[in-house]
N, C-alpha and C positions, 0 to 999 in steps of 0.2 A: 458382510456389512456389520460394522460395530454398532451396538446399541448401548446407551448409557441410561441408567435409571437411578433415582435416589431412593434408597431404602432406609429403614430405621437404623441400621447398623452402618450406614455410610453409602457412598456411591458405588454402584455395581456397573462394570463394563463387561459386556459379553461380546465376543467375536467368535462366530461359528458355533454359538451355543456354549462356549467355555468362558468361565469367569476369568478376567484378566487382572484381578487384584494383585496377584503375585508379581506383576510387571510394573507396579506403581513407581518403583524407583527409576525406571527408564524415562517416564514422563517427568519426574522430578529432576533427573539429571539433564534432560533436554532443557528444562526451564533454567537450570543453573548455568548451562553453557550459553544460552541466549542472553541471560542477564549479564554474564561476564562480557559477551560480545557487544551488547548494547552499551555497557559501561565504557568499554574500550572505544567504541565509536563516539561516545559523548566527549571523550578526551581528545579525539582526533576528527573533529567535524569536517575539516577540509578534505582529509583523505576519504572519509565516508562519502562526502559529496562527489568526489571524483569517481570513486568506485560505483556509486549509484548511477551516475551519468553514463559511465561505460556500460553498465548492466542494461540501462534503458536503451542505449544505442544498440546493443546486441539484440535486445528484444525486438526493437523496430526492424532491424535487419532481417531477423528470422521471420517476423510477421510479413514483411514485404516480399521475401522470397517465396513464402508459402502462398501468399495472395496471387503472385504471378503464376506459379505452377498450377494453382487451382483454376485460374482463369483459362488456361489452355486445356485442362482436363474437363471443364464444364462449359464448353463453347455453346452447347445447345441451350443453355440457360439465357444466353444473350448477355450483352454488356461486357463482352470480353475486353474491348479497348479500355473501358472505364476501370475494370478490375486490374488490368495490367498497369494503367496509369496510377491507380491508388497504391498498388504494390510497389511500383517504382518510387513513388513519393515516400512511402514508409522506409524502403531500403535506403534511399538517399538520406533521409533524416537519420537513420541508424549509422550510416557511414560518417556523416558530419559529426554526430555526437561522439562516435568512437574516435575519430581522427583528432578532435580537439575538445576533450571533455571539459576544460575550463570555460571555453566559449559556450559549449553546450549547457553547462550549469547556469550560465548567465541567462540564456534563453529559457531554460526550464523554470528557473526561479521567477522570471517575469511572468511566464505563463501560469505558474502556481499562484502568484499574487493576484493576477487578473481573475483566475477561477475562484479564488476565495472571496474576492469582492463581489463578483457576479453571483456566486452561490449565496452569499449573505443577503444581497438585494432580493433575490428570488425568495429566500426564506422570510424576509420581512413582508413581501407582498403576500405570500401564502399565509402568514400570521394574520394579516389584515383581512384576507378573504375567509379564513377559517378560525377566527378568534375563539369561538366556543370550544372547538375540539382541542387545539394545542397551541393557541395563540401566544401565550406567555413564553412557553419553551421555545417555540420557533423564533420569537423576537429575540430572546437571549442568544440562541444559537446563531441567528443572523448577524447580530451585533458583534459577537466574538469573531465570526468569520471575516466580517468587514474590517474590524480592527487588526486582525492578523494579517490580512492582505495589505492594509495601509502601512503597517509596521515594516513589512517586507519591501513594499514600494519605497518607503522613506529611506531605507538603507541600500537600495538597489543602485548600482550593480555590486557593491562590496558585500552585500548580504548573500550574494550567490555563492560565496565561499563556504558558508555554514548552514544555510537553510535546508537544503536537501539532505545533508548529513544529519542534521538535527531531527528532521522528520523520520528518517530511516532509523536512527538510534532510538527514538521514542517508540516507534513501532516494534522494534526488536525487544526492547525492555518490557513492553506490555505483553508481548507474546511470551516472553520468558516467565514473567510473573503468573500469567494464566496457566502455562504448562506446569509450573511448580505447584500451584494451588490445586490443579487437577490431579497431579500425582499424589499429593498428600491426601486429597479427598478419596482416592482409590485405595490408599493404604489400609490393609486389614486391621481391624481393631480387636484387641483381645479382651 
């Protein structure tokens, strides 16, 4: 297991009791590759959307198959029929997303917008309930989520061509910057 600690001379990462500072450039290189990939995705949002829909479909298909297999190997737990039905539903959703990623992107984008609005409303309610703890931040977060969902709904279904790709590109870019900064934090200082 790797452990990271911040010392006066910089960040120390130990794996198996050995200092990993000499590998700093691998982390930085991973960050650079992810930043380049995220930038490429930003320029090709429709392609990134299709790829992410296909990946989500493949994930659902694997989850469904595993759920069905698990149902038959754990019959003594009960609920076998329910587990098989859930697995079949996951697998069916995966096949549908894989077979027609553009239509799948439309459905996933609608679902994402609905989840953002619902999540924002829950955060507003939590802000009201717990104002003393984090009310202001929860209110701000809730309003941003609701606005993001409404912007997606306002452009739906045409927003389906770019929304998932944009989310994926932003995620990859942030991962890239995080790994790059981590790599430079590990770099030995002379």
